[in-house]
Structures are given as structure tokens and as C-alpha cells.
TIVEX-437613 format. One record per atom (N, C-alpha, C, CB): residue number from 1; residue in one letter; atom name; x, y, z. Coordinates in nm, 4 decimals, m for minus. Glycine has a CB too. Example, Ala and Ser with C-alpha at 12.3 -4.5 7.8 and 13.67 -1.06 7.14 Angstrom:
% residues 2
[1,"a","N",[1.3190,m0.5690,0.7800]]
[1,"a","CA",[1.2300,m0.4500,0.7800]]
[1,"a","C",[1.3200,m0.3300,0.7800]]
[1,"a","CB",[1.1308,m0.4473,0.9046]]
[2,"s","N",[1.2850,m0.2250,0.7080]]
[2,"s","CA",[1.3670,m0.1060,0.7140]]
[2,"s","C",[1.2900,0.0030,0.7870]]
[2,"s","CB",[1.4084,m0.0598,0.5725]]
END
This chain:
% residues 73
[1,"x","N",[m0.2823,2.7604,2.7566]]
[1,"x","CA",[m0.3317,2.6377,2.8044]]
[1,"x","C",[m0.2438,2.5318,2.7597]]
[1,"x","CB",[m0.4687,2.6137,2.7625]]
[2,"x","N",[m0.1918,2.4363,2.8510]]
[2,"x","CA",[m0.0958,2.3320,2.8167]]
[2,"x","C",[m0.1548,2.2284,2.7274]]
[2,"x","CB",[m0.0429,2.2671,2.9394]]
[3,"x","N",[m0.0684,2.1686,2.6435]]
[3,"x","CA",[m0.1262,2.0638,2.5769]]
[3,"x","C",[m0.0490,1.9299,2.6179]]
[3,"x","CB",[m0.1238,2.0928,2.4247]]
[4,"x","N",[m0.1185,1.8202,2.5938]]
[4,"x","CA",[m0.0691,1.7007,2.6463]]
[4,"x","C",[m0.0544,1.5966,2.5306]]
[4,"x","CB",[m0.1615,1.6512,2.7583]]
[5,"x","N",[0.0501,1.5223,2.5279]]
[5,"x","CA",[0.0752,1.4166,2.4274]]
[5,"x","C",[0.0038,1.3020,2.4821]]
[5,"x","CB",[0.2287,1.3847,2.4016]]
[6,"x","N",[m0.0954,1.2517,2.3949]]
[6,"x","CA",[m0.1780,1.1255,2.4461]]
[6,"x","C",[m0.1054,0.9966,2.4018]]
[6,"x","CB",[m0.3352,1.1231,2.3837]]
[7,"x","N",[m0.0017,1.0036,2.3356]]
[7,"x","CA",[0.0673,0.8867,2.2884]]
[7,"x","C",[0.1963,0.8555,2.3746]]
[7,"x","CB",[0.1039,0.9072,2.1397]]
[8,"x","N",[0.1945,0.7294,2.4270]]
[8,"x","CA",[0.3134,0.6993,2.4993]]
[8,"x","C",[0.4285,0.6774,2.4111]]
[8,"x","CB",[0.2940,0.5845,2.5829]]
[9,"x","N",[0.5490,0.6996,2.4605]]
[9,"x","CA",[0.6691,0.6823,2.3655]]
[9,"x","C",[0.6815,0.5271,2.3536]]
[9,"x","CB",[0.8153,0.7549,2.4253]]
[10,"x","N",[0.7206,0.5006,2.2233]]
[10,"x","CA",[0.7246,0.3635,2.1752]]
[10,"x","C",[0.8479,0.3018,2.2366]]
[10,"x","CB",[0.7264,0.3549,2.0175]]
[11,"x","N",[0.8383,0.1844,2.2896]]
[11,"x","CA",[0.9616,0.1016,2.3373]]
[11,"x","C",[1.0142,0.0130,2.2208]]
[11,"x","CB",[0.9224,0.0040,2.4656]]
[12,"x","N",[1.1480,0.0126,2.2170]]
[12,"x","CA",[1.2088,m0.0713,2.1180]]
[12,"x","C",[1.2502,m0.1989,2.1555]]
[12,"x","CB",[1.3129,m0.0129,2.0664]]
[13,"x","N",[1.2267,m0.2364,2.2854]]
[13,"x","CA",[1.2764,m0.3724,2.3281]]
[13,"x","C",[1.1674,m0.4655,2.2953]]
[13,"x","CB",[1.3145,m0.3817,2.4835]]
[14,"x","N",[1.2223,m0.5827,2.2565]]
[14,"x","CA",[1.1156,m0.7043,2.2283]]
[14,"x","C",[1.0983,m0.7850,2.3565]]
[14,"x","CB",[1.1685,m0.8122,2.1052]]
[15,"x","N",[0.9831,m0.8483,2.3523]]
[15,"x","CA",[0.9671,m0.9499,2.4776]]
[15,"x","C",[1.0848,m1.0379,2.4890]]
[15,"x","CB",[0.8368,m1.0470,2.4649]]
[16,"x","N",[1.1305,m1.0841,2.3863]]
[16,"x","CA",[1.2529,m1.1786,2.3986]]
[16,"x","C",[1.3723,m1.1159,2.4661]]
[16,"x","CB",[1.2996,m1.2266,2.2585]]
[17,"x","N",[1.3895,m0.9841,2.4284]]
[17,"x","CA",[1.5002,m0.9097,2.4792]]
[17,"x","C",[1.4855,m0.8845,2.6248]]
[17,"x","CB",[1.5154,m0.7828,2.4067]]
[18,"x","N",[1.3561,m0.8982,2.6732]]
[18,"x","CA",[1.3361,m0.8571,2.8269]]
[18,"x","C",[1.3303,m0.9972,2.8888]]
[18,"x","CB",[1.1875,m0.7600,2.8630]]
[19,"x","N",[1.3485,m1.1100,2.8097]]
[19,"x","CA",[1.3474,m1.2474,2.8814]]
[19,"x","C",[1.2153,m1.3072,2.8900]]
[19,"x","CB",[1.4002,m1.2381,3.0227]]
[20,"x","N",[1.1186,m1.2541,2.8223]]
[20,"x","CA",[0.9883,m1.3059,2.8177]]
[20,"x","C",[0.9658,m1.3971,2.6903]]
[20,"x","CB",[0.8905,m1.1897,2.8214]]
[21,"x","N",[0.8747,m1.4838,2.6959]]
[21,"x","CA",[0.8364,m1.5664,2.5787]]
[21,"x","C",[0.7061,m1.5165,2.5264]]
[21,"x","CB",[0.8257,m1.7177,2.6142]]
[22,"x","N",[0.6931,m1.5291,2.4046]]
[22,"x","CA",[0.5623,m1.4840,2.3411]]
[22,"x","C",[0.5090,m1.6215,2.2721]]
[22,"x","CB",[0.5859,m1.3511,2.2235]]
[23,"x","N",[0.3693,m1.6071,2.2507]]
[23,"x","CA",[0.2988,m1.7204,2.1955]]
[23,"x","C",[0.3361,m1.7335,2.0543]]
[23,"x","CB",[0.1495,m1.7076,2.2104]]
[24,"x","N",[0.3618,m1.8589,2.0003]]
[24,"x","CA",[0.4063,m1.8645,1.8542]]
[24,"x","C",[0.3073,m1.8109,1.7653]]
[24,"x","CB",[0.4365,m2.0041,1.8085]]
[25,"x","N",[0.1813,m1.7979,1.7887]]
[25,"x","CA",[0.0877,m1.7279,1.6888]]
[25,"x","C",[0.1135,m1.5896,1.6980]]
[25,"x","CB",[m0.0638,m1.7530,1.7131]]
[26,"x","N",[0.1473,m1.5230,1.8103]]
[26,"x","CA",[0.1685,m1.3850,1.8186]]
[26,"x","C",[0.3125,m1.3534,1.7524]]
[26,"x","CB",[0.1575,m1.3390,1.9711]]
[27,"x","N",[0.4034,m1.4400,1.7685]]
[27,"x","CA",[0.5395,m1.4298,1.7068]]
[27,"x","C",[0.5179,m1.4351,1.5508]]
[27,"x","CB",[0.6398,m1.5527,1.7590]]
[28,"x","N",[0.4452,m1.5179,1.5030]]
[28,"x","CA",[0.4215,m1.5429,1.3452]]
[28,"x","C",[0.3439,m1.4121,1.2985]]
[28,"x","CB",[0.3229,m1.6928,1.3102]]
[29,"x","N",[0.2502,m1.3552,1.3828]]
[29,"x","CA",[0.1768,m1.2326,1.3441]]
[29,"x","C",[0.2807,m1.1099,1.3386]]
[29,"x","CB",[0.0551,m1.2035,1.4519]]
[30,"x","N",[0.3784,m1.0952,1.4355]]
[30,"x","CA",[0.4767,m0.9913,1.4387]]
[30,"x","C",[0.5647,m1.0128,1.3207]]
[30,"x","CB",[0.5561,m0.9899,1.5699]]
[31,"x","N",[0.6049,m1.1350,1.2759]]
[31,"x","CA",[0.6916,m1.1492,1.1687]]
[31,"x","C",[0.6089,m1.1117,1.0330]]
[31,"x","CB",[0.7510,m1.2979,1.1692]]
[32,"x","N",[0.4855,m1.1463,1.0276]]
[32,"x","CA",[0.4090,m1.1134,0.8990]]
[32,"x","C",[0.3924,m0.9610,0.9093]]
[32,"x","CB",[0.2584,m1.1940,0.8852]]
[33,"x","N",[0.3748,m0.8978,1.0096]]
[33,"x","CA",[0.3609,m0.7547,1.0181]]
[33,"x","C",[0.4926,m0.6882,0.9794]]
[33,"x","CB",[0.3173,m0.7128,1.1591]]
[34,"x","N",[0.5992,m0.7398,1.0148]]
[34,"x","CA",[0.7326,m0.6824,0.9798]]
[34,"x","C",[0.7536,m0.6958,0.8192]]
[34,"x","CB",[0.8535,m0.7630,1.0643]]
[35,"x","N",[0.7230,m0.8149,0.7740]]
[35,"x","CA",[0.7380,m0.8342,0.6328]]
[35,"x","C",[0.6555,m0.7344,0.5493]]
[35,"x","CB",[0.6997,m0.9744,0.5983]]
[36,"x","N",[0.5247,m0.7260,0.5955]]
[36,"x","CA",[0.4324,m0.6336,0.5186]]
[36,"x","C",[0.4881,m0.4970,0.5281]]
[36,"x","CB",[0.2836,m0.6352,0.5734]]
[37,"x","N",[0.5383,m0.4433,0.6431]]
[37,"x","CA",[0.5844,m0.3092,0.6546]]
[37,"x","C",[0.7119,m0.2889,0.5692]]
[37,"x","CB",[0.6098,m0.2755,0.8017]]
[38,"x","N",[0.8017,m0.3862,0.5543]]
[38,"x","CA",[0.9178,m0.3717,0.4708]]
[38,"x","C",[0.8813,m0.3673,0.3222]]
[38,"x","CB",[1.0139,m0.4841,0.4976]]
[39,"x","N",[0.7790,m0.4587,0.2815]]
[39,"x","CA",[0.7323,m0.4492,0.1512]]
[39,"x","C",[0.6685,m0.3101,0.1161]]
[39,"x","CB",[0.6366,m0.5580,0.1306]]
[40,"x","N",[0.5859,m0.2707,0.2110]]
[40,"x","CA",[0.5277,m0.1335,0.2000]]
[40,"x","C",[0.6303,m0.0115,0.1809]]
[40,"x","CB",[0.4465,m0.1085,0.3274]]
[41,"x","N",[0.7305,m0.0234,0.2578]]
[41,"x","CA",[0.8343,0.0764,0.2525]]
[41,"x","C",[0.9072,0.0698,0.1225]]
[41,"x","CB",[0.9297,0.0604,0.3663]]
[42,"x","N",[0.9371,m0.0373,0.0772]]
[42,"x","CA",[1.0107,m0.0636,m0.0550]]
[42,"x","C",[0.9325,m0.0087,m0.1737]]
[42,"x","CB",[1.0343,m0.2193,m0.0774]]
[43,"x","N",[0.8005,m0.0496,m0.1666]]
[43,"x","CA",[0.7033,0.0183,m0.2661]]
[43,"x","C",[0.7096,0.1703,m0.2723]]
[43,"x","CB",[0.5590,m0.0182,m0.2307]]
[44,"x","N",[0.7071,0.2179,m0.1564]]
[44,"x","CA",[0.7152,0.3732,m0.1380]]
[44,"x","C",[0.8432,0.4225,m0.1926]]
[44,"x","CB",[0.7054,0.4183,0.0153]]
[45,"x","N",[0.9537,0.3415,m0.1672]]
[45,"x","CA",[1.0847,0.3984,m0.2120]]
[45,"x","C",[1.0917,0.3837,m0.3616]]
[45,"x","CB",[1.2088,0.3264,m0.1431]]
[46,"x","N",[1.0340,0.2874,m0.4262]]
[46,"x","CA",[1.0291,0.2595,m0.5719]]
[46,"x","C",[0.9521,0.3704,m0.6322]]
[46,"x","CB",[0.9640,0.1199,m0.6064]]
[47,"x","N",[0.8610,0.4403,m0.5589]]
[47,"x","CA",[0.7694,0.5395,m0.6349]]
[47,"x","C",[0.8320,0.6689,m0.6269]]
[47,"x","CB",[0.6217,0.5494,m0.5772]]
[48,"x","N",[0.9508,0.6945,m0.5564]]
[48,"x","CA",[1.0028,0.8248,m0.5446]]
[48,"x","C",[1.0740,0.8568,m0.6748]]
[48,"x","CB",[1.0949,0.8371,m0.4232]]
[49,"x","N",[1.0601,0.9906,m0.7128]]
[49,"x","CA",[1.1519,1.0304,m0.8260]]
[49,"x","C",[1.2905,1.0760,m0.7916]]
[49,"x","CB",[1.0911,1.1384,m0.9011]]
[50,"x","N",[1.3764,1.1142,m0.8823]]
[50,"x","CA",[1.5006,1.1191,m0.8612]]
[50,"x","C",[1.5376,1.2474,m0.7715]]
[50,"x","CB",[1.5642,1.1129,m0.9896]]
[51,"x","N",[1.4429,1.3536,m0.7818]]
[51,"x","CA",[1.4629,1.4721,m0.6808]]
[51,"x","C",[1.4321,1.4269,m0.5476]]
[51,"x","CB",[1.3723,1.5974,m0.7115]]
[52,"x","N",[1.3261,1.3511,m0.5152]]
[52,"x","CA",[1.2996,1.3111,m0.3786]]
[52,"x","C",[1.4137,1.2149,m0.3278]]
[52,"x","CB",[1.1583,1.2418,m0.3699]]
[53,"x","N",[1.4651,1.1296,m0.4151]]
[53,"x","CA",[1.5741,1.0429,m0.3760]]
[53,"x","C",[1.6996,1.1168,m0.3399]]
[53,"x","CB",[1.6034,0.9480,m0.4837]]
[54,"x","N",[1.7271,1.2288,m0.4155]]
[54,"x","CA",[1.8429,1.3149,m0.3855]]
[54,"x","C",[1.8083,1.3771,m0.2393]]
[54,"x","CB",[1.8648,1.4348,m0.5069]]
[55,"x","N",[1.6855,1.4154,m0.2060]]
[55,"x","CA",[1.6622,1.4826,m0.0831]]
[55,"x","C",[1.6979,1.3921,0.0278]]
[55,"x","CB",[1.5215,1.5291,m0.0715]]
[56,"x","N",[1.6865,1.2547,0.0157]]
[56,"x","CA",[1.7031,1.1710,0.1209]]
[56,"x","C",[1.8499,1.1153,0.1140]]
[56,"x","CB",[1.5958,1.0628,0.1182]]
[57,"x","N",[1.9241,1.1490,0.0112]]
[57,"x","CA",[2.0660,1.1153,0.0004]]
[57,"x","C",[2.0886,0.9755,m0.0527]]
[57,"x","CB",[2.1327,1.1293,0.1342]]
[58,"x","N",[2.0118,0.9306,m0.1392]]
[58,"x","CA",[2.0491,0.8050,m0.2033]]
[58,"x","C",[2.0277,0.8183,m0.3549]]
[58,"x","CB",[1.9658,0.6856,m0.1450]]
[59,"x","N",[2.0920,0.7221,m0.4284]]
[59,"x","CA",[2.0677,0.7304,m0.5751]]
[59,"x","C",[1.9713,0.6253,m0.6255]]
[59,"x","CB",[2.1984,0.7168,m0.6506]]
[60,"x","N",[1.9279,0.6440,m0.7452]]
[60,"x","CA",[1.8433,0.5507,m0.8110]]
[60,"x","C",[1.8858,0.4078,m0.7972]]
[60,"x","CB",[1.8345,0.5845,m0.9494]]
[61,"x","N",[2.0232,0.3828,m0.8218]]
[61,"x","CA",[2.0766,0.2493,m0.8071]]
[61,"x","C",[2.0570,0.1974,m0.6760]]
[61,"x","CB",[2.2150,0.2441,m0.8383]]
[62,"x","N",[2.0838,0.2784,m0.5611]]
[62,"x","CA",[2.0597,0.2362,m0.4318]]
[62,"x","C",[1.9273,0.1994,m0.4106]]
[62,"x","CB",[2.0950,0.3289,m0.3424]]
[63,"x","N",[1.8255,0.2866,m0.4580]]
[63,"x","CA",[1.6876,0.2477,m0.4384]]
[63,"x","C",[1.6549,0.1279,m0.5126]]
[63,"x","CB",[1.5965,0.3537,m0.4759]]
[64,"x","N",[1.7012,0.0993,m0.6309]]
[64,"x","CA",[1.6687,m0.0202,m0.6931]]
[64,"x","C",[1.7194,m0.1372,m0.6227]]
[64,"x","CB",[1.7143,m0.0196,m0.8241]]
[65,"x","N",[1.8422,m0.1262,m0.5744]]
[65,"x","CA",[1.9110,m0.2506,m0.5124]]
[65,"x","C",[1.8165,m0.2729,m0.3876]]
[65,"x","CB",[2.0836,m0.2251,m0.4672]]
[66,"x","N",[1.7717,m0.1805,m0.3195]]
[66,"x","CA",[1.6924,m0.2078,m0.1891]]
[66,"x","C",[1.5577,m0.2665,m0.2387]]
[66,"x","CB",[1.6678,m0.0662,m0.0939]]
[67,"x","N",[1.4888,m0.2174,m0.3483]]
[67,"x","CA",[1.3560,m0.2682,m0.3821]]
[67,"x","C",[1.3759,m0.4033,m0.4477]]
[67,"x","CB",[1.2770,m0.1693,m0.4764]]
[68,"x","N",[1.4847,m0.4404,m0.4973]]
[68,"x","CA",[1.5059,m0.5889,m0.5437]]
[68,"x","C",[1.5055,m0.6932,m0.4275]]
[68,"x","CB",[1.6468,m0.6026,m0.6197]]
[69,"x","N",[1.5314,m0.6470,m0.3142]]
[69,"x","CA",[1.5355,m0.7496,m0.1963]]
[69,"x","C",[1.4061,m0.8161,m0.1707]]
[69,"x","CB",[1.5774,m0.6825,m0.0641]]
[70,"x","N",[1.4140,m0.9439,m0.1498]]
[70,"x","CA",[1.2754,m1.0162,m0.1131]]
[70,"x","C",[1.2195,m0.9625,0.0081]]
[70,"x","CB",[1.2895,m1.1723,m0.0908]]
[71,"x","N",[1.0963,m0.9687,0.0397]]
[71,"x","CA",[1.0232,m0.9251,0.1449]]
[71,"x","C",[1.0770,m0.9752,0.2902]]
[71,"x","CB",[0.8850,m0.9683,0.1185]]
[72,"x","N",[1.1402,m1.0798,0.2911]]
[72,"x","CA",[1.1814,m1.1402,0.4245]]
[72,"x","C",[1.3271,m1.0868,0.4524]]
[72,"x","CB",[1.1774,m1.3099,0.4210]]
[73,"x","N",[1.3872,m1.0061,0.3764]]
[73,"x","CA",[1.5262,m0.9622,0.4080]]
[73,"x","C",[1.5251,m0.8170,0.4339]]
[73,"x","CB",[1.6259,m0.9945,0.2942]]
END
């Protein structure tokens, strides 16, 4: 029996790249979501132990440097 993927592939172009304008509230929401995701990923990176960091090919110093960045960068 065949299986079907119900998720469409994610597009990586933004409305602005396609020449469309988005509402300022939507733009602010997208910016907030991006900042929130960056902060979440940095918290996850900070929680990794040395063995896991070695698995992904970075050092504790590299991880600390990334985690020290403010959420908007």
C-alpha cells in the first residue's frame, strides 16, 4: 500500500523576495517568531554536553560564543 506525505515542502522565499508586501503587524509577528526560535535554539545548544557537541562538530567555546549572542542577532 503506498504512503503519502501530507506535508507540503516548505518554501524558503519570503513575501518580500517575491515582490509582495506584508502587513506591518504580520512582519512584526514574523520577527518576534524568528527571535523566539533563535533564543530556543541557543538554550538547546547550551544544554548539550561535550559529547553531543563533539557529535555536531563544535567545541564548548564555539557553543558559548553562540549562546552569548543577544536574541536579535
